[in-house]
C-alpha positions in Angstrom: -113.1 270.2 -128.3 -114.4 267.2 -126.3 -116.6 266.1 -129.2 -113.4 265.9 -131.3 -110.7 264.6 -129.0 -112.7 261.9 -127.2 -114.1 260.1 -130.3 -110.8 260.5 -132.1 -108.7 259.1 -129.2 -111.2 256.3 -128.6 -111.3 255.3 -132.3 -107.5 255.5 -132.6 -107.0 253.4 -129.5 -109.5 250.7 -130.7 -107.8 250.7 -134.1 -104.3 250.3 -132.7 -105.5 247.6 -130.3 -107.1 245.8 -133.3 -103.9 246.0 -135.3 -101.8 244.6 -132.4 -104.3 241.8 -131.6 -104.6 240.8 -135.2 -100.8 240.8 -135.6 -100.4 238.6 -132.5 -103.0 236.1 -133.8 -101.5 235.9 -137.3 -97.9 235.7 -136.0 -98.8 232.9 -133.6 -100.6 231.1 -136.4 -97.4 231.3 -138.5 -95.1 230.5 -135.6 -91.5 229.9 -136.4 -92.4 229.4 -140.0 -92.5 233.2 -140.6 -89.0 233.7 -139.4 -87.7 230.7 -141.3 -89.3 232.0 -144.5 -87.4 235.3 -144.1 -84.2 233.3 -143.9 -84.8 230.5 -146.3 -86.4 232.4 -149.2 -84.0 235.3 -149.6 -81.2 233.8 -151.7 -81.9 236.1 -154.7 -83.2 239.7 -154.9 -86.4 238.5 -156.5 -87.0 235.8 -153.9 -86.3 238.4 -151.1 -88.7 240.8 -152.8 -91.5 238.1 -152.9 -90.8 237.0 -149.3 -91.1 240.6 -148.2 -94.5 241.0 -149.9 -95.9 237.7 -148.5 -94.7 238.1 -144.9 -95.8 241.7 -144.7 -99.2 240.9 -146.2 -99.7 238.1 -143.7 -98.4 239.9 -140.7 -100.1 243.2 -141.7 -97.1 245.2 -140.6 -94.2 246.5 -142.7 -92.5 247.9 -139.6 -92.5 244.5 -137.9 -91.0 242.7 -140.9 -88.4 245.5 -141.3 -87.4 245.4 -137.6 -87.2 241.6 -137.9 -85.0 241.9 -141.0 -82.7 244.4 -139.2 -82.3 241.9 -136.4 -81.4 239.1 -138.8 -78.8 241.3 -140.6 -77.3 242.4 -137.3 -77.0 238.8 -136.2 -75.2 237.9 -139.5 -78.0 235.6 -140.6 -79.0 237.7 -143.6 -76.9 239.8 -145.9 -77.5 243.5 -146.3 -78.0 243.2 -150.1 -80.7 240.5 -149.7 -82.4 242.6 -147.0 -83.1 245.4 -149.6 -85.3 243.0 -151.6 -87.3 242.3 -148.4 -87.7 246.1 -147.7 -89.0 246.7 -151.3 -91.4 243.8 -150.8 -92.7 245.2 -147.4 -93.7 248.4 -149.1 -96.0 246.5 -151.4 -97.2 244.0 -148.8 -98.4 246.8 -146.5 -100.9 248.0 -149.1 -102.9 244.8 -148.4 -104.0 246.4 -145.1 -105.1 249.6 -146.9 -107.0 247.7 -149.5 -108.8 245.7 -146.8 -109.7 249.0 -144.9 -111.2 250.4 -148.2 -113.7 247.5 -148.3 -116.1 249.6 -146.0 -117.3 246.6 -144.1 -117.9 248.4 -140.8 -121.3 246.6 -140.4 -119.4 243.4 -140.0 -117.1 244.8 -137.2 -119.2 243.5 -134.2 -119.9 240.1 -135.8 -116.2 239.6 -136.5 -115.4 240.5 -132.8 -118.1 238.2 -131.5 -117.1 235.3 -133.7 -113.4 235.9 -132.8 -114.2 235.9 -129.0 -116.1 232.6 -129.4 -113.2 231.0 -131.3 -110.7 232.3 -128.8 -112.6 231.1 -125.7 -113.8 227.7 -127.0 -111.4 224.7 -126.1 -110.4 224.1 -129.7 -107.0 223.7 -131.4 -104.5 226.5 -130.9 -104.6 227.5 -134.5 -108.4 228.1 -134.2 -107.8 230.3 -131.1 -105.3 232.3 -132.9 -107.7 232.7 -135.8 -110.2 234.0 -133.3 -107.6 236.6 -132.1 -107.1 237.7 -135.8 -110.9 238.0 -136.2 -111.1 240.2 -133.1 -108.4 242.4 -134.4 -110.0 242.8 -137.8 -113.3 243.7 -136.1 -111.6 246.3 -133.9 -109.8 247.9 -136.9 -113.1 248.6 -138.6 -114.8 249.7 -135.4 -111.9 252.1 -134.7 -112.1 253.5 -138.2 -115.9 254.1 -137.8 -115.3 255.8 -134.5 -112.6 258.1 -135.9 -115.0 259.3 -138.6 -117.4 260.6 -135.9 -115.1 263.7 -135.6 -115.7 264.8 -139.2 -118.8 266.8 -138.4 -117.5 268.7 -135.4 -114.2 269.4 -137.3 -116.2 270.9 -140.1 -118.4 272.9 -137.7 -115.4 274.3 -135.8 -113.6 275.0 -139.1 -110.3 273.9 -137.6 -109.0 272.1 -140.7 -110.3 274.8 -143.0 -108.3 277.4 -141.0 -105.2 275.1 -141.1 -105.4 274.6 -144.9 -106.0 278.2 -145.6 -103.1 279.5 -143.5 -100.1 277.8 -144.8 -98.0 277.8 -148.0 -99.2 274.6 -149.6 -101.6 271.8 -148.7 -99.1 269.3 -150.2 -96.2 270.3 -147.9 -98.6 270.5 -144.9 -99.9 267.0 -145.8 -96.5 265.6 -146.1 -95.6 267.0 -142.7 -98.8 265.8 -141.0 -98.4 262.3 -142.5 -94.8 262.0 -141.5 -95.3 263.3 -137.9 -98.4 261.3 -137.2 -96.9 258.0 -138.5 -93.7 258.7 -136.6 -95.6 259.3 -133.3 -97.9 256.3 -133.4 -95.5 254.0 -135.4 -98.3 252.9 -137.8 -98.7 254.1 -141.4 -101.9 252.0 -141.5 -103.5 254.1 -138.8 -102.4 257.3 -140.4 -103.9 256.3 -143.7 -107.1 255.0 -142.0 -107.5 258.5 -140.5 -106.9 260.1 -143.9 -109.3 257.8 -145.7 -112.0 258.6 -143.1 -111.5 262.4 -143.3 -111.4 262.4 -147.1 -114.5 260.2 -147.4 -116.5 262.6 -145.2 -115.3 265.7 -147.1 -113.2 267.2 -144.3 -110.0 267.3 -146.4 -109.3 267.7 -150.1 -107.7 264.9 -152.2 -104.2 266.6 -152.8 -103.8 267.0 -149.0 -104.9 263.4 -148.4 -102.5 262.1 -151.0 -99.7 264.1 -149.5 -100.5 262.6 -146.0 -100.2 259.1 -147.5 -96.9 259.9 -149.0 -95.7 261.5 -145.8 -96.7 258.4 -143.9 -94.1 256.5 -146.0 -91.4 258.7 -144.6 -92.7 258.6 -141.1 -92.6 254.8 -141.0 -88.8 255.0 -141.4 -88.6 256.2 -137.7 -89.3 252.6 -136.4 -86.5 251.2 -138.5 -84.1 253.9 -137.4 -84.9 253.3 -133.8 -84.4 249.6 -134.2 -81.0 250.1 -135.8 -79.6 252.1 -132.8 -76.8 250.2 -131.0 -76.6 247.7 -133.8 -73.8 246.7 -136.2 -72.8 248.5 -139.4 -74.9 246.1 -141.6 -78.1 246.8 -139.6 -77.5 250.6 -139.8 -77.2 250.2 -143.6 -80.5 248.5 -143.7 -82.2 251.4 -141.8 -80.5 253.9 -144.1 -81.5 252.0 -147.2 -85.1 251.9 -146.0 -85.0 255.7 -145.3 -83.5 256.6 -148.7 -85.9 254.4 -150.7 -89.0 255.9 -149.0 -87.8 259.5 -149.1 -86.6 259.2 -152.7 -90.0 257.8 -153.8 -91.9 260.5 -152.1 -89.6 263.2 -153.6 -90.1 261.9 -157.1 -93.9 261.8 -156.8 -94.4 265.2 -155.1 -94.7 267.1 -158.4 -97.4 264.7 -159.6 -99.8 265.0 -156.6 -102.2 267.4 -158.3 -102.3 265.4 -161.6 -102.9 262.2 -159.6 -105.8 263.9 -157.8 -107.4 264.8 -161.1 -107.3 261.3 -162.4 -108.1 259.6 -159.1 -111.9 259.3 -159.9 -110.9 256.9 -162.7 -109.6 254.5 -160.1 -112.8 254.3 -158.1 -115.9 256.3 -157.4 -115.5 255.6 -153.6 -113.2 258.2 -151.9 -111.6 255.8 -149.5 -110.9 253.3 -152.2 -109.2 256.1 -154.2 -106.8 256.6 -151.4 -106.1 252.9 -151.1 -105.5 252.5 -154.8 -103.2 255.6 -155.0 -101.1 254.2 -152.1 -100.9 250.8 -153.7 -99.8 252.2 -157.1 -97.3 254.5 -155.5 -95.6 251.7 -153.5 -95.7 249.2 -156.4 -94.1 251.6 -158.9 -91.4 252.7 -156.4 -90.5 249.1 -155.5 -90.6 247.7 -159.1 -88.4 250.5 -160.4 -85.6 249.9 -157.8 -85.8 246.1 -157.9 -83.4 245.6 -160.9 -80.8 247.9 -159.3 -80.6 246.3 -155.9 -76.9 245.5 -156.1 -75.7 248.9 -157.2 -78.0 250.5 -154.7 -76.5 248.3 -151.9 -73.0 249.3 -153.0 -74.0 253.0 -152.9 -75.4 252.7 -149.3 -72.3 250.8 -148.3 -70.2 253.8 -149.4 -72.3 256.2 -147.4 -71.9 254.0 -144.3 -68.4 252.6 -144.5 -67.1 249.9 -142.2 -65.2 252.3 -140.0 -68.4 254.1 -139.2 -69.7 251.1 -137.3 -66.7 250.7 -135.1 
């Protein structure tokens, strides 16, 4: 078990550290402009949607943007209806991280870290130092992904995943459960998808199971928003509920299509990791675009589910 737990824990720790460092560097580069963008460019659903995509793609964290949005709504600085556009945008913006991870540039991990450290240590402008932090973070992300792939061989030798997948009702439902739980525990759908990409690329898991894990991670990421909405006003609770409903409904609609999607996945790319990235991107784009024209009626429906008296 040591040859499985130690490399996996080490890789996950490096990956999560990289995400956090990269996020700090990018957020400091943006400074107050990131928060102002969320407030200024959200006057219409389409502008809110575009802002959600841009801010999440830059910050590399849909959870961070969602929590920030909940805070603004709770403070009365942003309306609940406009926040839905941001949430839909975050689901697309977060796919940028997955697409970057699919580039398979692990060989550049150490150079990125070295260059980042130099930029961070040299007495240069603050923006250059923050760029160095972001570079360190990117390097650690790829280094962590590479380390997590080391567990593929011992997993196959021990037959642990094979036993798991052969002793349950359906790989799809197990995948959904695994994706949801892992994402909820580590508060990062990107990390969960990175693990899935690595395992599928090395042949440890089958594609239907991998797709189900990706879909499940969309549900698991709602936990962060739900926790952020505790002890907040009614409007903020509506944002968390809207986020939950949107993600769960999208997954529920796509569950019957997991096996057909897995059959056509090779048409998207010959690289296994890239297949996962493209499937997640298409899933999030379709779910968000379909709901975008119905933001106002959807907001009204959520408001009926959480009436004003519930927040008192």
